[in-house]
N, C-alpha and C positions, 0 to 999 in steps of 0.2 A: 445141580441145584433145582433146575426147573422140574425134572422128573420127580424129585422128592416132594416139591410143593404140590404138584399135580396129584401125587399119591395121597397126600394129606387131605386134599379136597374130597377124595372118595372115602376117607376113613370115617366110619360111623362114630367112633369115639370122639374124634375131633369135632364133628358136627354137633353132637349132643352138648359138648362143653360150650359151644358158641352161644347156645340159647340160655345158658345159666349165668353168663357173665354179668356182673353188676359193676357199674361205674363207682369209683370211690368218691367220697365227698370232695367238692372243689376246695382248693386251698383258700380261696377268697369267696365269701358268700355273695359278693356283688359281681360275680363273673358275667360275661356277655355270651355265654354258651347258647342261649335261646334267642339271640338277636335275629332280625330278619329285615329285608328291604321292603319298605312300604311301596305298594304298586302306584305307578304314576297315574293310572286310569281311575284311581280312587281319590285323587287330589282335586280340590276345587280351584280352578284357575280363573283369575280375573285379569283382563288385559291381554296383550299379545304374547302368547307362549307358543312354542312349537316343540313337539317331540320329534327327535331325529336320531338316526343311527350315526355312530362314529366309526369310520373305517380307518382313521389315522392312528388310533390307539387301541391295541389289542385288549387291554384291560378294561376298556369302557365300551360296552355294547351300544347303549343309547343314552340320551340325555334329554332333559327339558331345558329349553333355551329361551331367553328373552334379552332384549337390550333396552327395554322401556322402563324408565323410572316410574314408579307407581304401580307396576304390575304386581299382582298379589297371588299368593298360593296359600291354601289352608287345608287342614284335614284333622280328623279326630282319630286317635289311636289308643290302644290299650297296652300299657306297659309301664315301665319305671324310668325310661330314658329315651333320648332322641339325639341322633347325630345327623349332620348334613355333610355330604361329600360333594365337592364342586371342583371344577377346573379353575385354578387360580393363577392370575398374572397381573401385570400392570393395567391390562385392559378390562379387568374384572370390576363389576359393580360391588358396592357394599349392600347390605340389607339390614333391615330392622325386623325384629321378631318379638312375639310374645307367646307365652304358654298360659293356658287356662284363663284367658281374658285379663292377665296381669299387666304390668307396666311394659311398655315397649323398650327393647334393648337394642342398641346399635352394634353391629358386628365389629367394626373398626379393626380390620385385619392388617397386620404389618406388611408393608411392601418394601423389603430391603432392596439395596442397589442391585443385588444379584437376581432378584425376582424377574422371571422372563417377561418380555414385552407382549408376545402374542399367544402362543400355544398354551403355555402354563403347565402346571403340574396338579395332580389330584391332591386335594386338601380335605382333611376331615375336621370339621368343627363340632366340638361337643356342645350341644345345647344344654343337656342335663342328663345325669344318670343317677340322681338321688331323689326322684319323685316317688310319691307313694304309688304302689302298684294299683292300677285301675285305669279308668278312662281319662283322657286328657285331650285338650285342643291345642293346635299349633297354627299360628298365622305368621306370614312373612311378607314383607313388601320390599321391592327393589328400590334402592336410593343411590345417588351418586356420592362417592366417598369424599370428593373435594379435598382430599389430603395429598401429601407428597407422593408422587409416582402413581396416583390414581388417574388414569387417562381415558377411561371410557365407562360404559354402563352395561357391558356384556355379563350375563350370568348363565353359567353352564351347570345345572344341577345333575350330578351323576346318580345320586340316590339319597333317600332319607332312610336312615337306619333306626329301627325301633328296638330298644333293649327291654327284654322281659325279665 
């Protein structure tokens, strides 16, 4: 099998076909094919934040971390949607956010009894994926959840994903 595949790489007929391939139309026009991670170094941080590497989780290279209620993060992005990925546990803070200077929205994430106490798991929160395509602003502030099983104010941001 390997020899056949290697011979196909050298086949000029196969090479020319590769340049003429067209992708079919997506099944859903609202697909996330052109999504990307917003760079940490382009975010405006207020309060104590630290960028650090994660060596304990192979799927998470680095994160932005804070444990200070009132710490803020903001950025402008071009797209039609936004997601936030964070490590979530009973020790995780809640946050409030707003898009385009709108009303503040409280995250209020559920902490079931099986939710881990310390390390947590990667969680993707959909902020929006139905915005008009164009420039938008995002602001976030760390708050204590004060709810059942909310034991701390740690916030581990893995990435902010922009949907185009």
